TIKOL-683093 format. One record per residue: z, x, y of N, C-alpha, C in turn. Coordinates in steps of 0.05 Angstrom, whole numbers, padded with zeros to 5 digits, always signed. Layout:
BEGIN
ZXYZXYZXY/...
END
This chain:
BEGIN
+00325+04254-00302+00338+04248-00274+00359+04267-00275/+00376+04274-00294+00397+04297-00290+00393+04318-00306/+00373+04324-00319+00369+04347-00341+00370+04371-00321/+00356+04376-00303+00354+04399-00285+00383+04407-00276/+00397+04387-00264+00424+04393-00252+00441+04399-00276/+00437+04389-00302+00457+04392-00320+00451+04422-00336/+00423+04429-00335+00420+04457-00342+00431+04479-00323/+00435+04471-00299+00445+04489-00276+00473+04491-00278/+00485+04468-00280+00516+04465-00275+00531+04461-00304/+00519+04456-00324+00534+04452-00350+00519+04459-00375/+00505+04485-00374+00487+04493-00395+00501+04496-00423/+00526+04497-00424+00541+04499-00450+00537+04472-00464/+00533+04450-00449+00531+04424-00458+00507+04418-00472/+00482+04430-00461+00460+04428-00472+00456+04445-00499/+00469+04471-00495+00469+04489-00519+00482+04475-00543/+00503+04462-00536+00519+04453-00557+00506+04427-00571/+00488+04410-00554+00474+04391-00562+00454+04401-00583/+00438+04418-00575+00418+04436-00597+00435+04442-00623/+00456+04456-00619+00470+04465-00643+00481+04443-00661/+00492+04425-00649+00503+04403-00666+00482+04387-00680/+00459+04381-00669+00437+04369-00682+00424+04387-00704/+00419+04411-00697+00403+04429-00715+00424+04433-00741/+00449+04432-00735+00469+04438-00758+00476+04412-00773/+00462+04386-00766+00465+04366-00782+00493+04352-00770/+00505+04357-00751+00534+04345-00744+00529+04320-00729/+00507+04319-00716+00501+04292-00703+00472+04284-00712/+00466+04258-00707+00440+04247-00716+00423+04239-00692/+00401+04239-00692+00385+04229-00668+00397+04203-00659/+00391+04196-00631+00400+04172-00618+00431+04174-00616/+00442+04199-00608+00470+04204-00602+00473+04215-00572/+00493+04202-00558+00500+04216-00534+00526+04234-00537/+00524+04252-00527+00548+04272-00529+00562+04272-00499/+00589+04268-00502+00607+04267-00481+00621+04293-00482/+00619+04309-00460+00636+04334-00455+00661+04326-00447/+00683+04323-00466+00709+04314-00457+00723+04329-00436/+00724+04355-00438+00738+04372-00420+00726+04367-00391/+00702+04365-00388+00690+04364-00363+00695+04336-00349/+00692+04314-00368+00697+04288-00358+00725+04285-00349/+00742+04297-00362+00772+04295-00355+00774+04311-00327/+00762+04335-00322+00762+04348-00301+00752+04333-00274/+00730+04319-00282+00717+04302-00263+00739+04278-00253/+00750+04264-00272+00767+04245-00266+00791+04254-00253/+00800+04279-00258+00822+04289-00242+00814+04294-00215/+00790+04306-00209+00782+04310-00180+00779+04282-00163/+00768+04262-00177+00768+04237-00165+00796+04226-00159/+00815+04228-00178+00840+04217-00174+00855+04230-00153/+00849+04259-00152+00864+04275-00128+00854+04267-00100/+00828+04259-00103+00817+04254-00074+00828+04223-00068/+00827+04206-00089+00834+04178-00085+00867+04179-00073/+00882+04196-00086+00913+04197-00079+00915+04204-00050/+00898+04225-00041+00902+04233-00014+00894+04213+00006/+00874+04194-00001+00868+04174+00017+00880+04143+00010/+00899+04146-00009+00916+04120-00012+00896+04101-00030/+00879+04108-00046+00860+04093-00058+00869+04091-00088/+00872+04064-00099+00878+04064-00126+00851+04062-00144/+00854+04072-00168+00831+04072-00186+00833+04060-00215/+00815+04041-00216+00811+04032-00246+00784+04046-00255/+00786+04054-00283+00763+04069-00292+00743+04052-00308/+00719+04056-00306+00701+04039-00320+00695+04054-00349/+00692+04039-00366+00685+04048-00394+00657+04041-00407/+00644+04025-00395+00620+04014-00408+00598+04034-00405/+00596+04053-00386+00577+04077-00385+00580+04097-00406/+00606+04099-00421+00611+04118-00437+00615+04105-00465/+00605+04082-00466+00610+04066-00493+00635+04058-00500/+00651+04050-00480+00678+04039-00482+00698+04060-00501/+00693+04087-00496+00702+04099-00517+00734+04104-00513/+00748+04100-00535+00780+04100-00535+00788+04129-00530/+00777+04150-00538+00787+04177-00534+00785+04184-00505/+00763+04178-00493+00760+04183-00463+00783+04165-00446/+00785+04142-00455+00806+04122-00442+00829+04130-00440/+00838+04140-00466+00867+04153-00467+00872+04178-00452/+00851+04194-00450+00854+04216-00433+00856+04208-00401/+00842+04187-00395+00841+04183-00366+00870+04168-00362/+00879+04155-00379+00903+04142-00374+00926+04162-00369/+00923+04185-00383+00943+04209-00380+00944+04219-00349/+00920+04212-00336+00918+04225-00308+00931+04207-00291/+00938+04182-00295+00952+04165-00279+00934+04144-00266/+00909+04135-00277+00895+04117-00269+00908+04089-00272/+00902+04068-00261+00918+04042-00256+00908+04027-00282/+00888+04033-00298+00877+04019-00322+00850+04019-00320/+00839+04004-00342+00809+04003-00347+00795+03980-00332/+00771+03982-00324+00757+03957-00316+00743+03947-00342/+00746+03923-00348+00730+03907-00369+00710+03887-00356/+00686+03899-00356+00665+03881-00341+00659+03857-00360/+00667+03855-00383+00662+03828-00398+00683+03826-00419/+00683+03802-00429+00704+03795-00447+00704+03813-00473/+00680+03821-00481+00681+03838-00507+00696+03864-00499/+00691+03875-00479+00702+03901-00470+00731+03900-00470/+00742+03873-00457+00769+03870-00453+00784+03870-00481/+00772+03854-00499+00782+03850-00527+00784+03878-00540/+00764+03900-00535+00763+03922-00553+00782+03941-00540/+00785+03938-00512+00805+03957-00500+00832+03950-00508/+00836+03922-00511+00863+03913-00517+00872+03925-00545/+00851+03921-00563+00855+03929-00592+00860+03956-00595/+00851+03972-00572+00854+04003-00577+00878+04010-00560/+00893+03992-00549+00916+03999-00536+00914+04011-00508/+00891+04003-00496+00883+04015-00469+00891+03990-00447/+00906+04001-00427+00915+03980-00408+00892+03968-00392/+00893+03942-00388+00873+03929-00375+00879+03930-00344/+00862+03943-00329+00867+03941-00301+00856+03915-00287/+00827+03914-00290+00814+03892-00275+00796+03882-00296/+00797+03854-00302+00784+03838-00320+00768+03814-00304/+00746+03808-00315+00731+03786-00303+00709+03790-00283/+00703+03816-00280+00684+03823-00261+00668+03846-00271/+00648+03841-00279+00624+03823-00272+00623+03797-00289/+00634+03796-00311+00630+03772-00328+00660+03759-00333/+00656+03733-00326+00679+03717-00331+00693+03714-00357/+00716+03707-00362+00727+03703-00389+00724+03677-00402/+00714+03676-00425+00707+03651-00437+00730+03635-00441/+00730+03608-00443+00753+03588-00443+00769+03596-00464/+00760+03600-00491+00774+03603-00514+00788+03630-00517/+00782+03649-00500+00792+03677-00497+00811+03681-00476/+00814+03661-00458+00830+03665-00434+00861+03673-00443/+00873+03656-00461+00902+03659-00465+00906+03690-00477/+00885+03694-00498+00889+03724-00511+00886+03746-00492/+00868+03742-00471+00866+03765-00451+00888+03766-00430/+00895+03741-00424+00919+03739-00404+00943+03751-00416/+00946+03748-00444+00970+03758-00458+00974+03786-00458/+00948+03802-00450+00953+03830-00446+00961+03840-00419/+00967+03818-00402+00975+03822-00374+00959+03842-00359/+00933+03838-00354+00916+03853-00337+00930+03855-00311/+00925+03876-00297+00937+03879-00270+00922+03860-00252/+00898+03852-00253+00884+03833-00240+00862+03823-00253/+00855+03795-00249+00831+03783-00261+00815+03771-00239/+00789+03776-00239+00771+03763-00219+00762+03737-00226/+00762+03716-00210+00751+03690-00216+00728+03683-00199/+00710+03667-00210+00685+03655-00194+00690+03625-00190/+00708+03613-00199+00711+03584-00198+00740+03572-00198/+00743+03550-00185+00768+03538-00189+00776+03532-00218/+00756+03526-00233+00759+03517-00260+00769+03540-00274/+00760+03563-00274+00771+03588-00286+00799+03594-00279/+00802+03591-00251+00830+03600-00243+00852+03578-00256/+00841+03554-00258+00862+03537-00271+00869+03542-00301/+00848+03551-00314+00848+03559-00342+00866+03585-00342/+00866+03601-00325+00883+03625-00324+00913+03619-00318/+00916+03598-00298+00941+03592-00292+00955+03577-00316/+00939+03562-00330+00954+03546-00351+00964+03566-00375/+00945+03586-00376+00952+03609-00397+00979+03625-00390/+00979+03631-00364+01000+03645-00353+01025+03630-00355/+01026+03605-00349+01046+03584-00350+01057+03586-00380/+01039+03583-00399+01046+03583-00425+01061+03609-00434/+01053+03631-00425+01061+03655-00430+01086+03664-00415/+01090+03649-00393+01116+03652-00378+01116+03674-00354/+01091+03680-00343+01091+03696-00320+01071+03686-00301/+01069+03698-00279+01051+03697-00258+01027+03715-00256/+01002+03709-00258+00980+03726-00262+00969+03733-00237/+00966+03756-00227+00949+03761-00205+00922+03756-00207/+00906+03747-00188+00875+03744-00190+00863+03752-00162/+00838+03760-00165+00822+03764-00142+00800+03743-00143/+00790+03738-00119+00767+03721-00115+00744+03737-00109/+00720+03731-00125+00696+03745-00118+00682+03730-00096/+00672+03744-00073+00667+03730-00049+00638+03740-00044/+00621+03724-00031+00595+03728-00023+00586+03715+00001/+00564+03726+00014+00554+03713+00036+00520+03716+00035/+00507+03701+00051+00479+03705+00054+00472+03735+00065/+00453+03747+00051+00445+03773+00061+00463+03796+00045/+00480+03789+00030+00494+03809+00010+00476+03820-00011/+00483+03844-00017+00469+03855-00038+00475+03849-00066/+00458+03833-00080+00469+03823-00106+00450+03830-00125/+00458+03835-00152+00438+03840-00173+00434+03816-00190/+00408+03812-00197+00402+03787-00216+00419+03788-00241/+00427+03765-00252+00444+03765-00275+00470+03771-00267/+00476+03771-00246+00507+03778-00235+00516+03759-00216/+00502+03734-00211+00510+03720-00189+00531+03701-00196/+00550+03695-00176+00573+03682-00182+00595+03686-00159/+00615+03671-00154+00634+03673-00135+00637+03651-00116/+00650+03658-00095+00654+03636-00072+00643+03648-00046/+00625+03630-00034+00609+03635-00010+00632+03632+00010/+00630+03645+00032+00650+03645+00055+00653+03617+00066/+00631+03601+00070+00631+03576+00079+00646+03556+00061/+00652+03563+00036+00670+03543+00021+00694+03559+00011/+00699+03583+00020+00721+03599+00010+00750+03585+00017/+00755+03574+00041+00777+03566+00046+00786+03537+00032/+00767+03523+00028+00767+03498+00012+00777+03504-00018/+00761+03522-00027+00766+03530-00058+00793+03547-00062/+00799+03565-00043+00820+03579-00045+00847+03565-00042/+00845+03542-00022+00866+03526-00020+00873+03510-00048/+00853+03503-00061+00857+03487-00085+00872+03509-00105/+00862+03534-00109+00871+03552-00126+00901+03562-00117/+00905+03562-00094+00932+03571-00085+00952+03551-00093/+00946+03524-00098+00967+03506-00105+00972+03506-00136/+00956+03524-00151+00964+03527-00180+00988+03543-00185/+01001+03536-00206+01028+03544-00209+01033+03575-00216/+01017+03584-00234+01022+03612-00247+01002+03631-00240/+00987+03629-00219+00972+03651-00209+00976+03658-00180/+00969+03683-00173+00973+03692-00145+00948+03706-00137/+00936+03697-00116+00912+03705-00103+00922+03731-00089/+00914+03752-00096+00924+03780-00087+00900+03797-00075/+00875+03787-00079+00854+03807-00072+00826+03791-00072/+00807+03808-00058+00779+03797-00061+00762+03823-00068/+00738+03815-00081+00721+03836-00091+00691+03828-00088/+00672+03848-00089+00644+03841-00092+00631+03862-00108/+00604+03863-00110+00590+03885-00124+00562+03882-00117/+00548+03904-00109+00558+03931-00104+00565+03933-00075/+00589+03949-00070+00600+03952-00042+00589+03979-00030/+00580+03996-00046+00573+04020-00037+00546+04030-00053/+00527+04040-00043+00501+04050-00059+00492+04078-00044/+00480+04095-00059+00468+04116-00050+00445+04115-00035/+00443+04126-00010+00420+04121+00007+00406+04151+00007/+00381+04149-00009+00367+04174-00013+00357+04187+00013/+00352+04168+00033+00341+04182+00057+00363+04195+00074/+00386+04181+00073+00408+04192+00090+00425+04215+00074/+00422+04212+00047+00435+04233+00028+00464+04229+00027/+00472+04199+00030+00502+04197+00022+00505+04170+00012/+00532+04164+00000+00537+04138-00009+00547+04122+00013/+00533+04100+00021+00541+04085+00044+00546+04056+00036/+00561+04043+00051+00571+04014+00049+00546+03995+00051/+00549+03975+00034+00529+03952+00033+00538+03929+00051/+00524+03908+00057+00536+03888+00070+00559+03870+00060/+00562+03876+00033+00581+03863+00018+00611+03872+00030/+00611+03896+00042+00636+03907+00052+00647+03887+00074/+00630+03880+00091+00635+03865+00114+00642+03837+00107/+00629+03827+00085+00638+03799+00073+00665+03802+00062/+00674+03821+00049+00702+03828+00041+00723+03825+00065/+00715+03837+00087+00733+03839+00108+00735+03810+00121/+00713+03797+00121+00713+03769+00134+00729+03750+00117/+00726+03752+00089+00740+03738+00069+00773+03744+00072/+00779+03768+00077+00809+03776+00079+00819+03759+00104/+00804+03760+00125+00815+03748+00152+00814+03720+00149/+00796+03707+00136+00796+03678+00133+00821+03670+00114/+00824+03683+00095+00850+03677+00076+00876+03683+00088/+00878+03707+00102+00903+03710+00116+00911+03695+00137/+00890+03689+00158+00895+03676+00182+00899+03645+00174/+00884+03633+00156+00884+03603+00151+00902+03592+00128/+00905+03610+00109+00922+03603+00085+00945+03616+00080/+00949+03640+00097+00975+03658+00098+00977+03671+00070/+00950+03677+00059+00952+03693+00034+00947+03721+00040/+00966+03738+00029+00971+03767+00037+00951+03779+00017/+00928+03791+00027+00909+03803+00011+00919+03832+00008/+00925+03839-00013+00934+03868-00025+00914+03885-00034/+00890+03870-00044+00872+03891-00056+00843+03881-00045/+00831+03903-00033+00802+03899-00025+00789+03918-00044/+00780+03907-00066+00766+03926-00087+00738+03925-00079/+00729+03954-00079+00702+03960-00066+00687+03976-00088/+00678+03966-00110+00668+03984-00131+00638+03990-00127/+00629+04008-00143+00604+04019-00145+00599+04046-00133/+00590+04067-00147+00585+04094-00139+00612+04110-00131/+00635+04101-00145+00658+04111-00132+00658+04141-00146/+00662+04161-00129+00665+04187-00136+00682+04198-00114/+00684+04229-00116+00696+04242-00096+00682+04238-00064/+00655+04237-00068+00643+04237-00044+00646+04211-00029/+00653+04187-00043+00654+04161-00032+00680+04152-00026/+00700+04169-00037+00726+04156-00034+00736+04153-00006/+00729+04173+00012+00734+04172+00039+00726+04150+00053/+00699+04140+00049+00687+04120+00059+00700+04093+00051/+00711+04091+00026+00724+04069+00017+00749+04063+00035/+00764+04084+00041+00787+04083+00057+00779+04075+00085/+00758+04088+00095+00749+04082+00123+00740+04050+00126/+00734+04039+00107+00724+04012+00107+00746+03993+00102/+00769+04003+00098+00793+03987+00091+00800+03979+00063/+00784+03992+00047+00786+03986+00015+00812+03996+00003/+00819+03985-00017+00848+03993-00029+00840+04003-00057/+00816+03996-00070+00810+04003-00098+00783+04013-00102/+00779+04031-00120+00753+04039-00129+00748+04038-00157/+00726+04042-00169+00723+04036-00199+00703+04057-00209/+00709+04083-00212+00690+04103-00221+00679+04099-00248/+00654+04099-00252+00643+04101-00277+00622+04125-00281/+00598+04121-00271+00580+04142-00269+00593+04169-00255/+00610+04163-00236+00624+04185-00226+00640+04201-00243/+00651+04190-00264+00666+04204-00283+00646+04226-00298/+00620+04219-00303+00605+04235-00319+00584+04250-00299/+00589+04249-00274+00573+04266-00254+00545+04256-00255/+00541+04227-00257+00514+04218-00261+00507+04196-00245/+00517+04195-00219+00508+04174-00199+00483+04184-00187/+00467+04164-00173+00446+04176-00156+00450+04196-00139/+00473+04198-00130+00483+04219-00110+00479+04244-00123/+00490+04248-00147+00491+04272-00165+00466+04283-00172/+00446+04264-00173+00417+04271-00179+00407+04290-00157/+00415+04285-00132+00401+04298-00110+00420+04317-00094/+00446+04318-00102+00467+04334-00090+00484+04344-00111/+00496+04372-00102+00514+04381-00119+00542+04371-00113/+00551+04351-00125+00577+04336-00119+00598+04353-00133/+00622+04340-00127+00646+04355-00141+00646+04353-00173/+00636+04331-00181+00635+04326-00209+00611+04341-00223/+00617+04348-00249+00602+04364-00264+00587+04346-00282/+00561+04345-00287+00547+04328-00306+00558+04333-00333/+00565+04313-00347+00575+04318-00374+00570+04300-00394/+00544+04287-00396+00534+04271-00416+00503+04276-00417/+00498+04282-00444+00469+04283-00451+00463+04266-00474/+00434+04258-00476+00429+04243-00500+00409+04262-00519/+00414+04259-00545+00401+04276-00567+00384+04261-00585/+00359+04272-00589+00343+04257-00607+00329+04277-00623/+00307+04272-00637+00293+04289-00655+00263+04281-00657/+00244+04302-00657+00216+04294-00658+00213+04280-00688/+00199+04256-00687+00194+04242-00708+00166+04251-00723/+00146+04248-00703+00119+04254-00709+00102+04255-00684/+00076+04263-00690+00055+04271-00667+00034+04252-00673/+00020+04243-00650-00003+04226-00651-00021+04233-00628/-00046+04243-00631-00061+04251-00613-00049+04273-00597/-00046+04270-00569-00035+04287-00553-00005+04286-00548/+00005+04269-00561+00034+04260-00553+00052+04263-00578/+00078+04265-00572+00098+04267-00595+00117+04247-00589/+00130+04236-00611+00149+04216-00612+00177+04223-00620/+00198+04215-00605+00227+04222-00618+00239+04194-00620/+00258+04196-00638+00271+04170-00644+00287+04158-00619/+00286+04133-00615+00298+04119-00591+00325+04106-00600/+00330+04089-00582+00355+04071-00585+00371+04071-00562/+00369+04093-00545+00387+04097-00524+00379+04093-00498/+00352+04078-00496+00340+04077-00469+00354+04054-00453/+00357+04057-00428+00367+04038-00408+00344+04035-00387/+00340+04008-00381+00318+03999-00364+00316+04015-00337/+00339+04021-00327+00340+04036-00301+00346+04064-00305/+00335+04079-00327+00342+04104-00333+00332+04126-00315/+00308+04120-00306+00292+04141-00292+00289+04165-00309/+00287+04165-00336+00285+04187-00352+00254+04198-00344/+00253+04226-00344+00226+04238-00335+00222+04265-00350/+00240+04275-00362+00235+04300-00380+00254+04306-00399/+00247+04322-00418+00264+04332-00440+00263+04358-00448/+00284+04370-00458+00281+04396-00473+00277+04394-00502/+00258+04411-00512+00249+04406-00539+00246+04431-00554/+00259+04432-00574+00259+04459-00591+00283+04460-00614/+00286+04484-00623+00308+04490-00641+00334+04499-00632/+00333+04508-00604+00355+04518-00588+00349+04518-00558/+00371+04520-00544+00370+04518-00515+00349+04543-00505/+00356+04566-00520+00340+04586-00511+00312+04585-00511/+00300+04573-00534+00272+04571-00537+00260+04543-00531/+00276+04526-00518+00269+04502-00513+00245+04499-00492/+00226+04481-00496+00207+04475-00477+00211+04446-00463/+00207+04451-00434+00209+04424-00419+00186+04409-00420/+00190+04385-00427+00167+04363-00434+00168+04339-00418/+00150+04328-00407+00152+04306-00393+00152+04280-00414/+00168+04261-00404+00174+04236-00422+00161+04213-00409/+00156+04190-00426+00144+04166-00417+00165+04144-00426/+00176+04129-00408+00195+04109-00415+00182+04086-00428/+00193+04074-00446+00182+04050-00459+00178+04027-00440/+00158+04012-00442+00153+03990-00425+00175+03969-00426/+00181+03953-00407+00199+03930-00408+00200+03913-00432/+00177+03906-00440+00174+03888-00460+00175+03899-00488/+00179+03926-00490+00180+03939-00518+00207+03946-00525/+00211+03946-00549+00237+03959-00560+00235+03990-00563/+00252+04005-00559+00249+04032-00556+00256+04045-00584/+00238+04040-00601+00239+04048-00627+00235+04079-00625/+00217+04088-00610+00210+04115-00602+00207+04120-00570/+00216+04144-00565+00211+04150-00536+00186+04172-00537/+00165+04167-00519+00142+04180-00520+00143+04209-00504/+00136+04230-00513+00134+04256-00501+00104+04264-00495/+00101+04272-00473+00074+04278-00465+00061+04306-00475/+00068+04314-00499+00056+04339-00513+00063+04337-00539/+00051+04349-00558+00057+04355-00585+00082+04372-00588/+00096+04368-00610+00122+04383-00618+00125+04384-00646/+00140+04402-00653+00147+04406-00684+00165+04382-00695/+00156+04369-00716+00172+04351-00727+00201+04365-00737/+00222+04350-00728+00249+04358-00735+00262+04374-00711/+00248+04380-00690+00257+04395-00668+00277+04377-00652/+00296+04388-00641+00316+04372-00625+00303+04365-00599/+00314+04340-00589+00304+04332-00559+00328+04326-00546/+00331+04339-00523+00357+04334-00507+00347+04322-00479/+00358+04301-00472+00353+04287-00446+00380+04280-00426/+00376+04276-00404+00399+04269-00388+00387+04250-00366/+00397+04224-00368+00387+04207-00348+00408+04182-00345/+00404+04166-00329+00422+04141-00320+00424+04127-00345/+00447+04120-00353+00450+04102-00379+00471+04085-00373/+00472+04065-00388+00496+04046-00396+00499+04046-00426/+00514+04063-00438+00514+04066-00467+00521+04036-00481/+00536+04024-00467+00542+03996-00483+00524+03977-00486/+00500+03979-00473+00476+03962-00477+00457+03974-00496/+00464+04001-00509+00444+04013-00526+00454+04009-00554/+00440+04019-00574+00449+04018-00603+00454+04048-00612/+00463+04062-00591+00467+04089-00596+00496+04097-00609/+00497+04122-00618+00523+04133-00627+00533+04154-00604/+00560+04157-00604+00574+04171-00584+00587+04189-00595/+00583+04218-00591+00600+04240-00599+00616+04248-00580/+00645+04253-00584+00660+04262-00559+00669+04291-00571/+00662+04308-00555+00664+04336-00560+00685+04350-00541/+00702+04368-00550+00719+04385-00533+00714+04412-00539/+00720+04428-00521+00720+04459-00524+00689+04470-00515/+00675+04452-00504+00646+04459-00494+00646+04483-00476/+00666+04480-00454+00668+04500-00431+00671+04527-00444/+00690+04530-00464+00695+04556-00476+00676+04566-00495/+00657+04551-00503+00635+04559-00522+00650+04552-00552/+00670+04535-00555+00679+04530-00579+00680+04499-00585/+00658+04487-00586+00653+04457-00589+00669+04447-00612/+00682+04425-00610+00693+04411-00633+00692+04383-00633/+00676+04371-00650+00672+04342-00651+00698+04325-00658/+00707+04312-00638+00734+04298-00646+00729+04271-00659/+00705+04260-00655+00699+04233-00669+00671+04222-00659/+00657+04209-00677+00631+04195-00670+00636+04166-00670/+00628+04152-00650+00634+04124-00648+00606+04109-00641/+00610+04083-00644+00585+04066-00638+00586+04062-00606/+00567+04047-00597+00563+04040-00569+00587+04022-00556/+00601+04011-00575+00623+03992-00566+00653+04003-00571/+00652+04029-00577+00677+04044-00580+00693+04044-00607/+00673+04035-00627+00686+04035-00654+00679+04058-00669/+00696+04073-00683+00693+04095-00697+00677+04094-00718/+00660+04108-00724+00637+04110-00745+00650+04129-00767/+00652+04121-00793+00665+04136-00812+00644+04153-00822/
END
């Protein structure tokens, strides 16, 4: 999905991938993060956001919750990290990363509420009165007021399976009134997901119906309950290209994830401001009939992987078509549609969510200057591998 554009815009990353693998510095099933370019991308997004008055929380799940990347982004002035589930929140906390937004897309389990609230996230999203009560009790015990957002939805919104939850507009006032009465939380915002998606026909990132739902929710809460909504959080596909539209729609916050690595669907078809800076590296294991097989572990069901570079170096590599594993199969191997030499390096670039893989992550600096240095190798959850 992103291999051709990466060859064009960041060839040194692919060269580095071949060199590191052939020299035994990384093993198959490793993602390489080009640290210098991810920081440059983050800086560009932040500059655009500052111009339009948009605050940013950075997502870490796409890059394996990597602490090196997180700490570099914090230096740029980001408001904190997005923890889309409780495991991410705990890992970020342990690594000393400021929690910006917790609870969206996954709510905090009951027995972890106090632990996560003690980290004083900037905001926590809740889906229920019950969860709001738990957060209020924890904040009361800890001696402060916790800001929360309500996830809102309406019929016709764009929602993904396995991510359902929140307050429908027709019940919002009743539920928000009960939450407002709790002593140690403050309703400061509303959110939904996804608020923006790339339209391949119109070639730009456009708002979904969820944005209108957020605006309706804001009006309901402000007009009827006198709740001042300070945050209209509009995540998904946040990058330089979409910031202006967030502001146009009245949004206050964005949450770049794939934008940081230059790998949103927009970047697959357009030359965005961000440089692609993430590749997947494997190795040919064996051949069978007219196909070859490289080690797997990094497949993501929405990857749209289509081709790979195979060889001993970037200069002599051959472009080979790939075949994604079927949904019911474990990706022990990824199939390539031609024979190749056992031990050859395989480099791919596709849409991923590293945190749902069993891959390793190599963070490398100096790629732009042709002087790559591996800063560390981590697992997919941000834990350093010795």
